[in-house]
N, C-alpha and C positions, 0 to 999 in steps of 0.2 A: 503494501500500500505505499504510495507516495507520502512522503513527511508532511506536506502542507494539508492534504486531505485528513491524515490522523490528527493533526494538530486543530483542524477545525473540529471534526467529530468529538474530540476530546473537551474543547470548549465550548461545545454547545451551539456553534455558530452555523453549523449546518446538520439540521435533523433530518434524518433517514427514515423513512417511514412515520414520521408523527403526524398525526391526523389533523387535518384543518379544524377549523371551527365548527362546532356543532350547531347546525341550524335546525329549529323546529318550527312547526306551526302550530298557532292557535286556533282554537274552535271557529275561528272566523276565516281562516285559512291564511291570515298574515304570516310572514317568516319573521323568527326571532332568533337572536343568537345569546341567550343568557348568560352563558358561561364566559362569553367574551366581553370584557369590561374595558372602556375606554379610560385613559389616565383620567382623573378628577370626577369620575363616574362611581356610582356604587350600585350594584345590583341585589335586589333582595328577593330571594326565592323562598316562598310560603308552599311546602310540600303538604298538601291536604287530600282528603279524601271524602266523597259525598256520603259513605256509609260509617264513618266513624264519628261516634257521638261527641267525643273530645273534639275532634277537629271542628265540627260543627259549633259546638258551644264558643270556640275561640271565634269565630265569623266575625262578629262585632270587633273585636280587639283587633283581628287582622286588618280590616277595614280602617279602623282608627289609625293604625300605624301607617298604612300605606298613604292615607290622605294627608298625614301630617308631615310625612317626609317627601310628599310628591315635588315640592319645589325645591327641594334641597340636593339637586342631582342624584336621587335616590329612585332608580326604576323597580319596581315591584311587580312580581309575576306571581299568579296563582298556578302551581304546579300540581295536577290531580294526578298523584303517583299510585296509579292503578290501572293494571295490564288489561284488565278485563272490562272496562267502562267505555260507554259509546258516547258519542258527542252530544245527543239528544239527553240523555240522563245528567252529563256535566252542565249541560244549559239550565236544565231543571233546578239543578243545586246551585248555580249562581244565583239565578232569580230567587230562591227560595233563601239562600243564606248570605249572598252577596250582591243584592239587588242595585247597588249603586257604585260597585266597584269600577275603577278606571283602569285596573291592571289587567293585562293580556291574561287569558285562560289557555292554558297548556295542558293536553294530554299526555302524561309520559308513560305511552303503553308500553314500550320496550325499556323502560325504567333507564335510559341513558343519563338523563341527568340527576334522578336518584343515586345511582351508582357512582356516578363521577364525583358527586358531593359527598358520598357517603351518609346520606339521610337514612334513616332505618324506620321510623315511624311517622303517623300523623298525628298531629301537626308537628312540624319540625322546620325549621328554618336554616338558610344559608345566606350569609352576607358576604358577597363577593366584591373585591375591589381590584383594579388592575395589577395588584401585586400578590393576587390570590385569595384564600379563603380567611377571612378577618374572624369569623365567627361562624360556629356551626351548633346548633342546640335548641332549647326551651324558648318559647316566646317569654315566659316569666314561669314563675313557680306556684302558680294558683292550684294545680294538681300534684297532690303529696303520692298518690300510685292511680293507676289508670281509673280505679272506682271510688275515689276519694279525693275531692277538693275542698281547699280553703274557702271561707268566706270572702276574700280578696287576696291577691297576692302580695308577697312581701319583697320580693326582687322582681325587677322588671330589665330581665337579661338582655333581651335583643333591644329595647329602647337605650340602655345603657352602652352597649356596643355600637350601636348607630350613633351615639352622641361622640364616642371616642374615635370612631372612625371619621366621622365628619369634622371633628377639632384636630385632626391628625396625630391624635395620640394612640399607643397602643391599647388594645382591648385588654381590660383586666383578667378577664376569663374567656378565652377565644372558645372554649366547648363545654357544653352543660349537657346533661342527659335529659333527653325530651321524653315526656310520658304521653303516650297515646295508643294508637292503633298500629300493630307491625304492618310493614308493607309486604304484601305478598309477592314473593318472588315468583315469576312462571316457570322458571328453571325448576322450581323444586316440585 
């Protein structure tokens, strides 16, 4: 192997076989690349499911967070991490639980976004920046376990993470355990 090619490969300047950006379509047919984040932008991926009661209970908070950060260079996406769901079911779920959302709604039928971000339950979030994943985990600590919730959340992990990212500070806790419904892997 020529020495210059070996140096390029070792330095990462030449990525042989590296996949291009992942492009997905929302339920309206528009193309998006939620894993590709431009400098100065933040992508907030909410992984949800129409048949998860914990996910549905978080719908108002998800919509509040998406709206609160909309004008702060934070682009929110609702990702339905369900291999076997159809677009009409997702549209019905959005109408019932997220009727005023401005976020693109994506069905991750092949779990590409889910697997790439390391998400395992719904609801779970991933905060992506140009530099990579800044936060992955729960929205807050409202749930103690899947069947037990507090009266009110004591820690607002996602809001804290977004505040740190937007202020240019490191996220204090970049990963938290999410509580909800496990994502069905169609390979299982």
